[in-house]
C-alpha positions, -999 to 999 in steps of 0.1 A, spaced: 400 269 -731 397 234 -739 432 232 -749 443 255 -718 428 231 -693 442 198 -710 475 214 -709 473 224 -672 459 184 -667 490 171 -684 514 194 -668 498 188 -633 499 148 -642 538 152 -647 543 172 -616 526 149 -595 550 120 -612 578 144 -604 569 147 -569 560 111 -564 596 102 -575 610 109 -540 576 99 -517 567 64 -503 584 37 -486 614 20 -501 613 -18 -498 649 -20 -516 664 -2 -490 650 -16 -463 676 -41 -441 662 -75 -452 647 -95 -421 668 -123 -409 639 -139 -389 602 -133 -389 569 -150 -387 559 -179 -412 549 -164 -447 526 -185 -469 529 -175 -505 500 -182 -527 501 -184 -564 470 -186 -583 476 -196 -617 454 -206 -649 474 -210 -683 505 -200 -668 528 -225 -681 553 -198 -698 564 -180 -669 554 -200 -638 588 -219 -636 607 -189 -636 586 -173 -607 584 -204 -585 623 -206 -588 623 -173 -574 606 -179 -546 625 -209 -536 655 -188 -539 640 -162 -512 665 -154 -483 636 -149 -461 640 -177 -436 603 -188 -430 579 -197 -461 560 -218 -477 547 -216 -513 511 -227 -523 506 -230 -562 470 -234 -572 464 -247 -608 433 -231 -615 420 -258 -640 448 -249 -663 444 -261 -702 484 -260 -707 512 -275 -688 510 -251 -658 511 -275 -631 540 -294 -647 559 -263 -652 552 -252 -617 562 -288 -601 595 -287 -623 605 -250 -611 596 -270 -576 623 -294 -580 612 -312 -553 615 -282 -528 596 -294 -496 587 -261 -490 563 -259 -524 530 -275 -528 513 -274 -563 477 -281 -558 448 -285 -584 420 -262 -581 384 -270 -574 359 -262 -601 347 -224 -602 313 -221 -582 287 -196 -594 294 -159 -584 328 -160 -581 359 -147 -607 388 -173 -613 415 -153 -599 399 -147 -562 386 -182 -560 421 -195 -566 435 -172 -540 407 -184 -514 416 -222 -519 455 -213 -515 447 -190 -484 425 -222 -468 455 -240 -471 482 -216 -457 497 -220 -423 513 -188 -423 507 -157 -399 511 -135 -431 500 -140 -466 516 -130 -496 494 -132 -529 516 -130 -562 508 -135 -596 524 -166 -616 546 -144 -642 564 -123 -612 602 -130 -609 613 -119 -573 644 -109 -564 661 -130 -536 658 -106 -507 622 -94 -523 603 -109 -491 631 -105 -466 630 -67 -474 591 -62 -478 585 -84 -442 610 -59 -426 595 -29 -440 556 -41 -432 566 -53 -395 582 -15 -389 553 2 -405 528 -17 -384 498 -11 -407 492 -50 -416 503 -50 -451 523 -38 -478 517 -38 -516 547 -37 -543 543 -23 -575 566 -43 -601 588 -35 -631 570 -44 -658 591 -53 -689 583 -41 -722 594 -58 -756 572 -49 -783 561 -16 -799 528 -21 -787 535 -30 -748 561 2 -749 533 24 -760 505 11 -739 518 1 -706 534 35 -697 498 50 -706 481 27 -685 501 30 -654 503 67 -657 465 70 -661 461 48 -631 488 69 -612 473 104 -618 433 94 -621 425 63 -603 450 64 -573 470 92 -568 501 81 -545 495 110 -520 457 96 -514 464 59 -517 489 64 -489 468 87 -465 446 71 -441 423 97 -444 415 91 -480 392 65 -490 415 59 -523 432 25 -521 453 7 -546 466 -28 -547 493 -47 -572 482 -86 -578 522 -87 -582 527 -85 -543 499 -82 -519 513 -89 -482 488 -90 -453 486 -101 -419 464 -132 -417 441 -120 -391 434 -86 -413 428 -107 -442 401 -127 -425 388 -99 -407 378 -81 -442 362 -118 -453 394 -122 -475 390 -132 -510 351 -141 -503 345 -107 -498 360 -98 -535 350 -128 -552 328 -114 -579 354 -84 -587 379 -86 -618 402 -64 -601 402 -78 -568 436 -66 -558 424 -29 -557 392 -43 -541 407 -61 -515 430 -30 -506 399 -9 -503 385 -32 -479 416 -33 -458 417 4 -457 383 6 -449 389 -17 -417 416 7 -403 449 -9 -419 465 -2 -450 482 -21 -479 512 3 -479 518 13 -515 556 9 -525 578 9 -555 597 -25 -557 627 -8 -570 633 -38 -592 627 -61 -564 600 -74 -587 597 -80 -624 572 -93 -650 563 -93 -685 528 -85 -682 514 -89 -718 535 -105 -749 526 -84 -779 498 -64 -793 469 -89 -791 477 -97 -755 476 -62 -747 444 -54 -765 426 -85 -747 441 -79 -715 434 -41 -710 398 -47 -724 395 -69 -695 408 -46 -670 400 -10 -681 363 -8 -677 368 -19 -641 396 0 -629 376 30 -614 351 29 -590 316 29 -603 298 9 -629 299 4 -666 285 36 -675 308 58 -655 336 37 -668 322 48 -703 322 86 -696 357 84 -682 370 69 -711 356 90 -736 369 122 -710 401 107 -711 404 103 -746 393 139 -752 421 148 -730 447 128 -749 438 141 -782 436 177 -772 470 189 -773 473 174 -809 440 192 -821 451 226 -803 486 225 -822 469 216 -859 440 242 -850 468 268 -840 487 261 -868 459 267 -893 446 298 -875 479 312 -869 469 315 -834 500 314 -812 481 311 -779 463 278 -793 494 266 -804 512 273 -773 487 255 -751 490 225 -775 526 225 -768 524 229 -735 500 200 -732 526 175 -753 554 188 -732 532 171 -703 522 141 -719 560 137 -729 574 142 -693 547 118 -679 557 92 -701 593 95 -692 584 98 -654 565 65 -660 598 47 -667 604 34 -634 573 8 -637 574 5 -673 609 11 -686 609 23 -724 635 37 -749 637 75 -747 622 77 -782 587 65 -772 581 100 -750 556 110 -778 537 76 -777 517 83 -742 486 99 -761 483 65 -786 487 47 -755 460 64 -735 436 61 -766 442 23 -768 432 22 -732 400 44 -735 391 22 -765 396 -11 -745 377 4 -716 348 16 -741 349 -21 -756 347 -35 -719 319 -12 -707 299 -19 -739 300 -59 -732 293 -51 -694 262 -28 -705 250 -56 -728 251 -83 -702 281 -102 -716 309 -95 -690 345 -98 -698 362 -131 -710 394 -142 -699 412 -177 -700 388 -197 -718 359 -183 -691 335 -152 -692 323 -134 -665 286 -118 -671 282 -109 -634 318 -93 -627 319 -62 -609 
Protein backbone atom coordinates (compact mmCIF):
# COMPACT_ATOMS: atom_id res chain seq x y z
CA UNK A 1 0.00 0.00 0.00
CA UNK A 2 2.84 2.41 0.82
CA UNK A 3 4.46 1.75 -2.54
CA UNK A 4 1.21 2.46 -4.35
CA UNK A 5 0.68 5.67 -2.40
CA UNK A 6 4.20 6.86 -3.20
CA UNK A 7 3.72 6.03 -6.88
CA UNK A 8 0.48 8.02 -6.89
CA UNK A 9 2.20 11.01 -5.25
CA UNK A 10 5.07 11.10 -7.73
CA UNK A 11 2.89 10.57 -10.78
CA UNK A 12 0.57 13.33 -9.55
CA UNK A 13 3.60 15.60 -8.98
CA UNK A 14 4.75 14.98 -12.54
CA UNK A 15 1.22 15.65 -13.76
CA UNK A 16 1.14 18.95 -11.87
CA UNK A 17 4.51 19.94 -13.35
CA UNK A 18 3.24 19.09 -16.83
CA UNK A 19 0.09 21.13 -16.22
CA UNK A 20 2.14 24.11 -15.06
CA UNK A 21 4.23 24.21 -18.24
CA UNK A 22 1.55 26.15 -20.05
CA UNK A 23 0.14 28.11 -17.12
CA UNK A 24 0.91 31.46 -15.59
CA UNK A 25 1.98 34.78 -17.09
CA UNK A 26 4.95 34.97 -19.45
CA UNK A 27 7.12 38.07 -18.91
CA UNK A 28 9.41 36.96 -21.71
CA UNK A 29 6.50 37.32 -24.17
CA UNK A 30 5.24 40.65 -22.81
CA UNK A 31 5.91 43.71 -25.01
CA UNK A 32 8.53 45.74 -23.11
CA UNK A 33 7.67 49.07 -21.52
CA UNK A 34 9.22 52.06 -23.28
CA UNK A 35 8.26 54.42 -20.47
CA UNK A 36 7.15 54.07 -16.89
CA UNK A 37 7.64 55.08 -13.28
CA UNK A 38 11.05 55.21 -11.64
CA UNK A 39 12.15 51.77 -10.43
CA UNK A 40 14.72 51.53 -7.64
CA UNK A 41 16.70 48.31 -7.89
CA UNK A 42 18.03 47.21 -4.48
CA UNK A 43 20.87 44.68 -4.45
CA UNK A 44 21.79 43.32 -0.99
CA UNK A 45 25.30 41.90 -1.07
CA UNK A 46 27.51 40.15 1.46
CA UNK A 47 30.68 38.38 0.27
CA UNK A 48 29.50 38.47 -3.35
CA UNK A 49 32.71 39.56 -5.10
CA UNK A 50 32.51 36.50 -7.35
CA UNK A 51 29.37 37.52 -9.22
CA UNK A 52 28.26 41.03 -8.38
CA UNK A 53 30.22 42.69 -11.17
CA UNK A 54 28.29 40.79 -13.84
CA UNK A 55 25.02 41.45 -12.00
CA UNK A 56 25.61 45.21 -11.87
CA UNK A 57 26.67 45.32 -15.53
CA UNK A 58 23.45 43.54 -16.50
CA UNK A 59 21.41 46.09 -14.54
CA UNK A 60 23.21 48.99 -16.23
CA UNK A 61 22.30 47.44 -19.59
CA UNK A 62 18.55 47.45 -18.91
CA UNK A 63 16.44 48.99 -21.64
CA UNK A 64 13.84 50.19 -19.13
CA UNK A 65 14.16 53.97 -19.32
CA UNK A 66 13.85 55.04 -15.69
CA UNK A 67 15.80 53.19 -13.00
CA UNK A 68 18.37 53.60 -10.27
CA UNK A 69 20.48 50.86 -8.72
CA UNK A 70 21.43 50.75 -5.04
CA UNK A 71 23.95 48.12 -4.00
CA UNK A 72 24.13 47.66 -0.23
CA UNK A 73 27.43 46.10 0.80
CA UNK A 74 26.41 44.25 3.96
CA UNK A 75 29.76 44.40 5.78
CA UNK A 76 31.43 42.06 3.29
CA UNK A 77 34.76 40.40 4.07
CA UNK A 78 35.89 40.13 0.45
CA UNK A 79 36.07 42.57 -2.44
CA UNK A 80 32.31 42.94 -2.95
CA UNK A 81 32.28 46.72 -2.83
CA UNK A 82 35.20 47.10 -5.24
CA UNK A 83 33.70 44.56 -7.66
CA UNK A 84 30.35 46.36 -7.57
CA UNK A 85 31.98 49.73 -8.25
CA UNK A 86 33.96 48.24 -11.11
CA UNK A 87 30.74 46.87 -12.57
CA UNK A 88 29.11 50.29 -12.16
CA UNK A 89 31.91 51.89 -14.21
CA UNK A 90 30.99 55.35 -13.03
CA UNK A 91 27.35 55.11 -14.12
CA UNK A 92 25.52 57.85 -12.14
CA UNK A 93 22.43 55.64 -11.86
CA UNK A 94 24.36 53.18 -9.65
CA UNK A 95 25.19 53.79 -6.02
CA UNK A 96 27.26 51.41 -3.90
CA UNK A 97 26.72 52.08 -0.20
CA UNK A 98 28.25 50.57 2.92
CA UNK A 99 25.71 48.86 5.14
CA UNK A 100 25.37 49.68 8.81
CA UNK A 101 26.08 47.11 11.55
CA UNK A 102 23.47 44.40 11.93
CA UNK A 103 21.07 45.24 14.77
CA UNK A 104 19.71 42.60 17.18
CA UNK A 105 16.73 40.62 15.91
CA UNK A 106 17.54 41.04 12.22
CA UNK A 107 18.76 38.59 9.60
CA UNK A 108 21.39 40.11 7.32
CA UNK A 109 19.57 40.11 3.99
CA UNK A 110 16.34 41.79 5.19
CA UNK A 111 18.49 44.39 6.97
CA UNK A 112 20.41 45.17 3.79
CA UNK A 113 17.17 45.34 1.78
CA UNK A 114 15.64 47.74 4.30
CA UNK A 115 18.65 50.05 4.07
CA UNK A 116 18.42 50.05 0.29
CA UNK A 117 14.68 50.74 0.33
CA UNK A 118 15.21 53.67 2.70
CA UNK A 119 17.58 55.28 0.17
CA UNK A 120 15.38 54.52 -2.85
CA UNK A 121 13.48 57.24 -4.72
CA UNK A 122 11.40 55.01 -6.99
CA UNK A 123 7.65 54.49 -7.10
CA UNK A 124 8.45 50.79 -7.57
CA UNK A 125 11.11 48.70 -5.89
CA UNK A 126 12.95 45.71 -7.33
CA UNK A 127 14.86 43.51 -4.90
CA UNK A 128 17.31 41.22 -6.65
CA UNK A 129 20.20 39.03 -5.57
CA UNK A 130 23.82 39.92 -6.18
CA UNK A 131 24.49 36.87 -8.38
CA UNK A 132 21.59 37.34 -10.83
CA UNK A 133 22.32 38.29 -14.43
CA UNK A 134 19.38 40.08 -16.08
CA UNK A 135 18.67 40.06 -19.81
CA UNK A 136 18.61 43.64 -21.17
CA UNK A 137 14.80 43.69 -21.48
CA UNK A 138 14.04 41.84 -18.22
CA UNK A 139 12.85 44.87 -16.25
CA UNK A 140 11.03 46.45 -19.19
CA UNK A 141 9.00 43.30 -19.77
CA UNK A 142 8.41 42.65 -16.06
CA UNK A 143 7.17 46.20 -15.46
CA UNK A 144 4.84 46.01 -18.44
CA UNK A 145 3.36 42.78 -17.11
CA UNK A 146 3.10 44.01 -13.51
CA UNK A 147 1.32 47.19 -14.57
CA UNK A 148 -1.05 45.31 -16.85
CA UNK A 149 -1.97 42.75 -14.17
CA UNK A 150 -2.45 45.43 -11.53
CA UNK A 151 -1.83 43.27 -8.47
CA UNK A 152 0.95 45.43 -7.06
CA UNK A 153 3.90 43.19 -7.79
CA UNK A 154 5.61 40.40 -9.65
CA UNK A 155 8.17 37.75 -8.77
CA UNK A 156 10.17 35.95 -11.45
CA UNK A 157 11.89 32.60 -11.12
CA UNK A 158 15.33 32.51 -12.72
CA UNK A 159 17.03 29.79 -14.69
CA UNK A 160 19.51 28.23 -12.25
CA UNK A 161 22.68 27.14 -13.99
CA UNK A 162 24.09 23.85 -12.68
CA UNK A 163 27.69 22.95 -13.51
CA UNK A 164 28.72 20.11 -11.16
CA UNK A 165 27.12 16.72 -10.42
CA UNK A 166 26.05 17.88 -6.96
CA UNK A 167 24.31 20.96 -8.37
CA UNK A 168 22.64 18.91 -11.11
CA UNK A 169 21.34 16.29 -8.69
CA UNK A 170 20.19 18.52 -5.84
CA UNK A 171 18.97 21.78 -7.43
CA UNK A 172 16.17 20.25 -9.58
CA UNK A 173 15.10 18.16 -6.59
CA UNK A 174 14.85 21.21 -4.34
CA UNK A 175 12.91 23.22 -6.91
CA UNK A 176 10.59 20.29 -7.66
CA UNK A 177 9.89 19.81 -3.94
CA UNK A 178 9.03 23.50 -3.54
CA UNK A 179 6.75 23.51 -6.59
CA UNK A 180 5.01 20.31 -5.46
CA UNK A 181 4.71 20.48 -1.69
CA UNK A 182 5.43 24.06 -0.57
CA UNK A 183 3.88 26.37 -3.16
CA UNK A 184 2.05 24.61 -6.02
CA UNK A 185 1.44 27.06 -8.85
CA UNK A 186 -2.39 27.00 -8.84
CA UNK A 187 -2.47 27.83 -5.12
CA UNK A 188 0.28 30.46 -5.32
CA UNK A 189 -1.58 32.28 -8.11
CA UNK A 190 -5.03 32.03 -6.54
CA UNK A 191 -6.25 35.06 -4.54
CA UNK A 192 -8.39 32.68 -2.47
CA UNK A 193 -5.40 30.70 -1.20
CA UNK A 194 -3.01 31.72 1.57
CA UNK A 195 -0.13 29.97 -0.22
CA UNK A 196 2.46 32.45 -1.48
CA UNK A 197 5.86 32.25 -3.13
CA UNK A 198 8.58 34.77 -3.76
CA UNK A 199 11.95 34.45 -5.48
CA UNK A 200 14.74 36.58 -4.04
CA UNK A 201 16.21 36.80 -7.53
CA UNK A 202 13.41 39.16 -8.58
CA UNK A 203 10.85 40.74 -6.26
CA UNK A 204 9.16 43.69 -7.98
CA UNK A 205 6.69 45.60 -5.80
CA UNK A 206 4.86 48.91 -5.84
CA UNK A 207 6.31 51.08 -3.10
CA UNK A 208 3.01 51.95 -1.44
CA UNK A 209 2.16 48.26 -1.08
CA UNK A 210 5.64 47.50 0.24
CA UNK A 211 5.28 50.15 2.92
CA UNK A 212 1.70 49.11 3.74
CA UNK A 213 2.83 45.58 4.71
CA UNK A 214 5.72 46.90 6.82
CA UNK A 215 8.49 46.34 4.29
CA UNK A 216 11.45 44.24 5.32
CA UNK A 217 11.03 45.26 8.94
CA UNK A 218 8.00 42.94 9.00
CA UNK A 219 10.20 39.99 7.99
CA UNK A 220 13.40 41.05 9.76
CA UNK A 221 13.85 37.72 11.57
CA UNK A 222 13.00 35.49 8.61
CA UNK A 223 15.62 33.40 6.82
CA UNK A 224 13.30 32.91 3.84
CA UNK A 225 12.38 36.60 3.70
CA UNK A 226 11.27 36.53 0.06
CA UNK A 227 8.50 34.00 0.69
CA UNK A 228 7.43 35.74 3.90
CA UNK A 229 7.24 39.12 2.15
CA UNK A 230 5.13 37.53 -0.60
CA UNK A 231 2.82 36.08 2.06
CA UNK A 232 2.46 39.50 3.71
CA UNK A 233 1.57 41.07 0.37
CA UNK A 234 -1.02 38.38 -0.32
CA UNK A 235 -2.48 38.80 3.14
CA UNK A 236 -2.93 42.51 2.41
CA UNK A 237 -4.91 41.78 -0.76
CA UNK A 238 -2.09 42.19 -3.28
CA UNK A 239 -0.07 39.55 -5.06
CA UNK A 240 3.52 39.15 -6.13
CA UNK A 241 2.37 37.37 -9.27
CA UNK A 242 4.63 34.32 -9.75
CA UNK A 243 6.07 33.90 -13.22
CA UNK A 244 8.80 31.96 -14.94
CA UNK A 245 11.46 34.24 -16.35
CA UNK A 246 11.83 32.31 -19.60
CA UNK A 247 15.57 32.98 -19.50
CA UNK A 248 15.28 36.69 -18.64
CA UNK A 249 17.12 35.91 -15.38
CA UNK A 250 20.03 33.56 -14.83
CA UNK A 251 22.23 32.70 -11.89
CA UNK A 252 24.42 29.97 -10.54
CA UNK A 253 22.99 29.47 -7.08
CA UNK A 254 25.74 27.39 -5.49
CA UNK A 255 29.17 26.32 -6.73
CA UNK A 256 29.94 22.69 -5.97
CA UNK A 257 28.93 20.13 -3.36
CA UNK A 258 30.09 22.03 -0.28
CA UNK A 259 28.10 25.15 -1.13
CA UNK A 260 25.07 23.06 -2.09
CA UNK A 261 25.11 21.35 1.31
CA UNK A 262 25.69 24.52 3.32
CA UNK A 263 23.14 26.52 1.36
CA UNK A 264 20.32 24.02 1.62
CA UNK A 265 21.14 23.32 5.26
CA UNK A 266 20.36 27.01 5.78
CA UNK A 267 17.24 27.10 3.64
CA UNK A 268 15.52 23.72 3.79
CA UNK A 269 14.28 23.76 7.38
CA UNK A 270 12.75 27.22 6.88
CA UNK A 271 11.10 26.59 3.53
CA UNK A 272 7.72 25.37 4.80
CA UNK A 273 5.38 27.00 7.28
CA UNK A 274 5.73 25.94 10.90
CA UNK A 275 8.55 25.51 13.35
CA UNK A 276 11.56 23.24 13.49
CA UNK A 277 9.63 20.18 14.66
CA UNK A 278 7.25 20.43 11.72
CA UNK A 279 10.20 20.79 9.34
CA UNK A 280 11.77 17.70 10.84
CA UNK A 281 8.61 15.64 10.37
CA UNK A 282 8.18 16.92 6.82
CA UNK A 283 11.76 15.99 5.93
CA UNK A 284 11.32 12.45 7.24
CA UNK A 285 8.07 11.99 5.29
CA UNK A 286 9.61 13.33 2.08
CA UNK A 287 12.61 11.03 2.48
CA UNK A 288 10.26 8.06 2.89
CA UNK A 289 8.42 9.05 -0.28
CA UNK A 290 11.71 9.38 -2.17
CA UNK A 291 12.92 5.95 -1.03
CA UNK A 292 9.63 4.09 -1.48
CA UNK A 293 9.88 3.33 -5.24
CA UNK A 294 13.39 1.85 -4.91
CA UNK A 295 12.35 -0.18 -1.89
CA UNK A 296 9.27 -1.45 -3.74
CA UNK A 297 11.30 -2.47 -6.78
CA UNK A 298 13.82 -4.35 -4.64
CA UNK A 299 11.14 -6.04 -2.54
CA UNK A 300 9.07 -6.91 -5.59
CA UNK A 301 12.06 -8.57 -7.27
CA UNK A 302 12.97 -10.47 -4.10
CA UNK A 303 9.43 -11.73 -3.48
CA UNK A 304 8.54 -12.06 -7.17
CA UNK A 305 5.62 -9.78 -6.48
CA UNK A 306 4.68 -8.20 -9.79
CA UNK A 307 2.21 -5.74 -8.30
CA UNK A 308 4.79 -4.41 -5.86
CA UNK A 309 7.43 -4.15 -8.57
CA UNK A 310 4.96 -2.36 -10.85
CA UNK A 311 4.20 0.17 -8.12
CA UNK A 312 7.92 0.76 -7.67
CA UNK A 313 8.40 1.18 -11.40
CA UNK A 314 5.51 3.65 -11.60
CA UNK A 315 7.02 5.65 -8.75
CA UNK A 316 10.39 5.73 -10.49
CA UNK A 317 8.74 6.84 -13.74
CA UNK A 318 7.00 9.69 -11.92
CA UNK A 319 10.25 10.79 -10.29
CA UNK A 320 12.18 10.69 -13.55
CA UNK A 321 9.46 12.63 -15.36
CA UNK A 322 9.38 15.23 -12.58
CA UNK A 323 13.13 15.70 -12.86
CA UNK A 324 12.93 16.36 -16.58
CA UNK A 325 9.95 18.67 -16.17
CA UNK A 326 12.03 20.73 -13.75
CA UNK A 327 14.61 21.40 -16.47
CA UNK A 328 13.06 24.79 -17.30
CA UNK A 329 14.31 26.04 -13.91
CA UNK A 330 17.50 23.99 -13.53
CA UNK A 331 18.68 22.62 -16.88
CA UNK A 332 20.47 19.28 -16.65
CA UNK A 333 21.49 16.62 -19.16
CA UNK A 334 18.90 13.88 -19.74
CA UNK A 335 21.12 11.32 -18.01
CA UNK A 336 20.33 13.02 -14.69
CA UNK A 337 16.66 11.96 -14.89
CA UNK A 338 17.17 9.09 -12.36
CA UNK A 339 18.90 11.35 -9.80
CA UNK A 340 15.81 12.99 -8.30
CA UNK A 341 15.53 10.53 -5.35
CA UNK A 342 19.17 11.17 -4.45
CA UNK A 343 18.68 14.93 -4.66
CA UNK A 344 15.56 14.73 -2.49
CA UNK A 345 17.45 12.72 0.13
CA UNK A 346 20.18 15.37 0.25
CA UNK A 347 17.54 18.09 0.71
CA UNK A 348 15.87 16.05 3.45
CA UNK A 349 19.19 15.50 5.23
CA UNK A 350 19.92 19.22 5.01
CA UNK A 351 16.48 20.00 6.42
CA UNK A 352 17.03 17.58 9.30
CA UNK A 353 20.37 19.16 10.07
CA UNK A 354 18.85 22.63 10.04
CA UNK A 355 15.84 21.62 12.12
CA UNK A 356 18.00 19.94 14.77
CA UNK A 357 20.15 23.06 14.95
CA UNK A 358 17.04 25.17 15.49
CA UNK A 359 15.73 22.84 18.18
CA UNK A 360 19.10 23.03 19.93
CA UNK A 361 18.96 26.83 19.86
CA UNK A 362 21.99 27.23 17.59
CA UNK A 363 20.16 28.51 14.50
CA UNK A 364 21.56 28.64 10.96
CA UNK A 365 24.97 30.03 10.04
CA UNK A 366 25.60 31.92 6.81
CA UNK A 367 28.41 34.10 5.55
CA UNK A 368 30.11 34.24 8.94
CA UNK A 369 26.98 35.07 10.92
CA UNK A 370 24.83 32.85 13.09
CA UNK A 371 21.15 33.54 13.59
CA UNK A 372 19.89 31.71 16.70
CA UNK A 373 16.59 33.61 16.71
CA UNK A 374 15.80 33.24 13.01
CA UNK A 375 12.47 31.83 11.98
